[in-house]
C-alpha positions in Angstrom: 6.5 -12.1 4.3 3.9 -9.9 2.6 0.3 -10.9 2.8 -2.9 -9.5 1.5 -6.4 -10.9 2.2 -9.7 -10.0 0.6 -13.2 -11.5 0.0 -13.9 -13.0 -3.4 -17.2 -12.7 -5.3 -18.6 -15.5 -3.1 -17.6 -13.8 0.1 -14.8 -16.4 0.7 -11.6 -15.1 2.1 -8.7 -15.1 -0.4 -5.0 -14.7 0.6 -1.9 -14.0 -1.4 1.5 -14.4 0.3 4.8 -13.3 -1.0 8.4 -13.3 0.3 10.0 -9.9 -0.2 9.4 -7.3 -2.8 11.2 -6.1 -5.9 13.7 -3.2 -5.7 11.5 -1.1 -8.0 8.5 -1.4 -5.6 10.7 -0.5 -2.6 12.0 2.5 -4.5 8.4 3.7 -5.2 7.5 3.2 -1.6 10.4 5.4 -0.5 9.4 8.1 -3.0 5.9 7.9 -1.6 7.1 8.5 1.9 9.2 11.4 0.8 6.2 12.9 -1.0 4.1 12.4 2.2 6.7 14.2 4.3 6.5 17.2 1.9 2.7 17.0 2.2 2.7 16.9 6.0 5.1 19.9 6.0 2.9 21.9 3.7 -0.1 21.1 5.8 1.7 22.2 9.0 2.9 25.4 7.3 -0.5 26.1 5.8 0.8 26.3 2.2 -0.5 24.7 -0.9 2.8 23.7 -2.4 3.3 20.0 -1.8 -0.2 19.3 -0.6 -2.1 16.3 -1.8 -5.8 15.5 -1.5 -7.0 12.5 0.5 -8.2 10.6 -2.6 -4.9 11.0 -4.3 -3.1 9.7 -1.2 -5.3 6.6 -0.9 -5.1 5.9 -4.6 -1.3 6.1 -4.6 -1.2 3.8 -1.5 -3.4 1.2 -3.3 -1.3 1.3 -6.4 1.9 0.9 -4.3 0.4 -2.2 -2.6 -0.7 -3.7 -6.0 2.8 -3.1 -7.4 4.5 -4.9 -4.5 2.8 -8.2 -5.3 4.0 -10.3 -8.2 0.5 -12.0 -8.5 -1.7 -10.4 -11.2 -4.8 -11.0 -9.0 -3.5 -8.3 -6.7 -4.3 -5.1 -8.6 -5.8 -1.7 -8.0 -9.4 -2.9 -8.9 -9.2 -6.0 -6.8 -8.0 -4.0 -3.7 -10.6 -1.3 -4.3 -13.5 -3.7 -4.9 -12.7 -6.6 -2.5 -11.3 -5.1 0.7 -13.8 -3.7 3.2 -13.3 0.0 3.8 -12.7 -0.5 7.5 -9.9 -2.9 6.7 -8.2 -0.9 3.9 -5.9 1.3 5.9 -4.9 -1.4 8.4 -4.1 -3.7 5.4 -2.1 -1.1 3.6 -0.2 0.1 6.6 0.6 -3.5 7.6 2.0 -4.2 4.2 4.0 -1.0 4.2 5.4 -1.8 7.6 6.5 -5.2 6.6 8.0 -3.9 3.4 10.0 -1.2 5.1 11.0 -3.4 8.0 12.1 -6.2 5.9 11.2 -9.9 6.2 12.6 -11.2 9.4 11.9 -14.8 8.5 14.2 -14.7 5.5 17.1 -13.3 7.4 
């Protein structure tokens, strides 16, 4: 089960839950991980080819999360404007982990 939480305009917690993700979203997540492996290799080798800047990485992660949810309320701007900075990476990483690990409850 995927889940994302944020604070609405009135500072009330809002949650969207979803069972599973579409194949297209999983495919994009795999492409992202492949791109990140190339980035990490380039950083380790000290080359520019394959490197990404931090803003590009964060933006891609936010877009990936938004695309995983079928709810139109979960979009790039909502994530950017409604999730506290300190919670952004744990939220994204948690969603990625659940997506890559599958949904144990549905098995």
